[in-house]
N, C-alpha and C positions, 0 to 999 in steps of 0.2 A: 405709231398711231394706227397703222393697218392691223397690227397684232391686237391692239386694244379693241378695235372694232370687231374683229373676228371673235375675240373672247366674249364680248358683250352679246353678240348674236347667239353664240353657243350657249351662254348662260340663260338667255331668254328662252331658248328651246327647252332647256331642262325645267325651267319654272313653268312653262306652258304645260308640261306633262304632269305637274303636281296639282291634281284637282282635289279640292276639299271633299272629304267623305261626308255623306249625308248633308250636303249643303242645302240651304233653303233660301227662298227669295226674301228680299227685304220686306215685301208686302206681307207675306205670311208671318214673318217674325214680328212685324209691327202690330198685326192683328192679334197674334198670340199674346204679345206684351200687354195690350189693352186689357184683355180678359184676365190675365194673371194679376194685373193691378186693380181690376174691378171684379173681384172674385165672388160677389154675391149674385147668384144666378136666379133670376125671377121667372120661373116657369119653364115649360117644356121646350119652347123654341130656343131658349138660351142654352139648354142642354145640347140640343141638336147642333147649334152653331159652334159651340166649344168643341164638341166631339168631331165635327167636320174639320176644324182647324188642326186636329191631331193632338188635342189636349184631353187627357182622360179625366173626367169629372171625379171618378172614384179613386184616383191616385192621390193619396194624402199629401204628397209633396207639393201638389198644385194648390192645396188649401182652399178649394172651392166650397162655398156654402150654398146649398140649394134651398130656396124659399118655397118649397113645394113638398108635400108629403104624399108619397105613393100609398102609404098605409091609411091615410085619411085624405083622399083627393078633394080638391075644390074646383069650382068652375071659374070662369074668367072674372067673376065679380068677387071672388074670394069666399063664396059660400060653400060649405062642405056638401058634397053630393056622393052618391054611390056610383060605382062603375056601371051598374045596371041602368042608371038614369042617364048616362052619357049618350050623346049621339055617336054614331060610328066613327066619324072623323076625329073627334076629341079622344075617344077610346083608342083609336089607332095611333094617335100621337103619343099617348101614354105608353103604349106597347113599344113604339120606336125608341123612346127615351130610356125605358127600362133595358131594352136590348143593348143600347149604346153604352150603358154603364155596367153591363154584364150582370144584370139582375133578371132572373127568369120570370117573364110575364105569365108563364103557365103555372107558376107556383108562388104567387104573390101573397105574402102574409099581411093581413089587415090588422088594424089597431085592436080589434076585439079578439085577436088570436086565430081567427078563421083564415083559410087559404082559398084563393080564387084563381081560376084559370082565365086570364083575360083573352087568350087566343080563341078559346072555345066561345067565349062570350061575344067576341067580335064576329065570329062566323055566324052566330045565332042572330046577328043584326042584319044579315044578308038574306034576302028571300031567294026562292028557286030561280027567279029570273035575273038575279044579280042586282036588284035594287037594294040600297042600303037604308037603314033607319037613320035619317039625318036630323031628326028632332026639330029644333028651332033654328038649326044652322042652314046650310044650303047643300043640295045634292052634289054639286060639282066638286067642291073641295073635300066633302066627306067621302065621296067615291075615290078621289085621287089618293087621299091619305090612307084609306082602307087598303088600296092596292099596294102602297108603299109598305105598310106594316106586314101584310101577308107575304109579300115577296121576301121580306127579311126573315120571318119566323116559320114559314112553311113553303119551301121551294117546290113542293109537289102540288100546291094549290093552283087550280086553273083560274087564271085571271080574266079569261076571255069574255065571260058574261059581264063582269064589271067594266071591262074595257069597252064592250059594245054599248052599254048604257051610257058611258062617258062620251062616246062619239055621238050618240043621239042627242046629247045636251049641247053639242057644238052649234054655235050660231052660224048664220049664213055667211058671215064675213070671215069665218075661220077661227073666231075667238070663243072663249068661254066667259060667262059672267056669273052673277049671283042670282040663283033661282030663276035662271032663264032671262034675266034682264040684260042691260047693256054689258058688252064684253070689255075686257081690258087685258093688259099684259100679265097681270098678277096671276089670276087663276089659269090663264092660257099657259103660262109657264109650268104650273103644277100639273095641269092635264097633259101637257106634252111629255113631262117626265114620267107620268104614270103610264101613258100609252107606250112609251119606250120599253116598258117591262114586258110587253106582249110581242116582242121581236118585230116582225114586219106585218103582223096581222092587221093592224090599223094604219098602214103607211099612208093611205089616202087622206085620212084625218090628220095625221102628223104633217103632211105636206101642206094642207090647208092652213094649219096653225102657223107653220113657218112663213107661208105667204102673207098671212095676216100681220105677223110681227114685222116682216119686211116692208109692208105697206104703211106702217105707222112709224118707221124708223127715219130719223132725220140725219143730216150729214155728219154730225159728231158721233154717231153710233147709238144715240139714245132713242128710247121708245116713247113716243108721245101719242097718247090716245085721245088727245084733245084738251088735256088739262096740264100740259107741260111735262117735262121729264122729271121724275122724282126717283129717289134712291130705292124706295121699297119696290116699286113696279119694275125698275131696271134689274134689281137683284133677282126677283122672282122669275122674270123672263129669261135672264141669262142662266140661272140655275137649270131651268127646264131644257134649254138648248144644250147645256153642258152634259146633262144626263143622257141626252140623245146622241150628241156628237161633239165630244170634248175636243178632239183634234181639229174639227172644222172651225171651232171658235178660235183656237190657237193659230190656225193657218190662215185666218181671214175670210173664211167662206161666208160668214154672216156680217161682214163689214158693210157699211154704207159709205161709198167713196173710200176715204182712208180712215173712217171712224170705226173702231172696233168696239162692240157693245161692252165687252169686259173692261177694256181700257177706260171707257167712259165711266163705268161704275167706280173705278178706282179714283176718279176725280172728286168723288164725294168724301173720300177718306180725309180725316183730320190728322193733325200732328200727333195726337195721342193714340191713334189707331181706331178711334170711333168713326162713325159715318154720319154726315149731315143729311137731313131730309131732302135738301135741295142744293144746287150748286152755288147759290149765292149766300150761304151761311158759313160761319167759321166755328160752329159748335156741333157736337154730336147729338143724335136723336136715338133714343133707346131702341125703338122698333126698327129703324133703318139700320142700326148697327147690328142687330141680330140677323136680319135678312141678308145684309151684305157680307157679314162674316161667314155665314153658311156657304154663300156662293164662292167666296175667296177660297174656303177650304176645299170645295169640290174642284175648283180650277187647279189648285195646287196638289191635292191628294187623291183625286179621283172621285167616282160616284159615291154620294152619301149613302145610298141604299146598299151598294156593294160593301162598303166599309163597315157599316153597322152589321150587316149580315155576317161578315167575317168575324166580328167581335162576338156576335151571338153564337156562331158555330164553335168558336174557340171556348166559350163558356160551357157549352154543352159537351164538348170533346176536348178537355184541356190537354195540352201537349205534355208529354213526359219529359221533364227537364233533366232527368237522371242520365248521366253519360252512359253510353253503351259499353258493356264490358269489353276489355281488350282481349282479343283471342290469343291463346297461348301460341308461342312461336313453334314452327314446325321443327321437329328434331333433326339435327344435323347428322348425317351418316357419311361414311367414306365415299359412297357412290353419289351422294348429293351434296355438293359443296355449298357452304353457307352463302346466302344471298347478301352481298355486300353493297347493294344499291342503297341510295339514300331514301329513307322513308319520309313521305310528306307529313308535315305537321297539320293536324286537324284542329282548326281554330275558327272562331267567329270573326277573326280579323283578316281573312284571306285577301280582302281588297287592299288593306294596308300593306300586307306583305308584298302583293303584286306591285303596288305602287312604289314601294321602296326599292324592289329589285329593278324595276324599270328605270327608276331614277339613277341607280348606281350604274346600270349599263350605259345609259346616255351620258352620265358624268364621265365614265371611262372613255367613251368615244370622244367626248369633248377634250379630255386631256390629251389623247393621241393626236387629235386634230390640231390642237394648239402646238403640241411638241413638233409635229411634222412641219407646221408652218414656220416654226422658229428655227 
């Protein structure tokens, strides 16, 4: 019996050392599964959500259908408009989506055969003082999304003036609202994420925003600005905090009591991977699902801005997948004996090899341990 117990313990040690490669959480897998099963993407926000989850829209094997044409764009009502007519925020979101699917927004071909540079167009919608042309939208979200887009496609662009204008739109309680009206967690989250792109330049404004979110947080971790906790607002607020301090969210820095704001967001998740608008429903809501999926992706895969920027940079500077030529072996002379050491194998599966070797070593130790005890 004692030998059997020792064998069981040793076997458990071996199993504990075998960690799945590229493992992902069940939450991420569930969210991905929803979008793979509901693969018609309605608009730009859906593109950003899917890409945030680590699913490439442009990958044919995912079989996504995008119900939006970059060659002939439309507004939120489905009416065709030109890029020149767009407000800065909506134009910025187009640029983000194009970069995410590895299509160059600086060389976009339109349905009439002409080519347009959306990056230059976006910059033309910013005046010398950092004010954006927000059209019939609002300056708060338009400024935030303009900052997101430029951080992705032009790392040398100075965001400070845009950031300064955004801080001046901040309300006295630390929130941001629509056109200077009452504030809420939604745009506060977007503004927080945008100001995070300016490093510590606007830390005082960031601290005020975090204090505001803490002031409206209830014990379960949810953000309630007076109208109850809802999935959309929760997702936007958590996304902003994640862009600023992802480890803080994971370590409980932004908990209220024992309530973690991200964990609360997951309570809106339905069995099929969609998200309900409120906690008391058992069905998904399209807008809530988009916002929450984006936030789940950032929690699991890191900053949305950084990840899209990486894809954009890869598109501009594709990696050379051709293997490097193997150098010719050094000639062997009588005075130089041949090197008989083992040459390492160059492979993309280094982790698997290391895992296998480690398992064999531990297995061998287990065998000796058992044999000694017997």
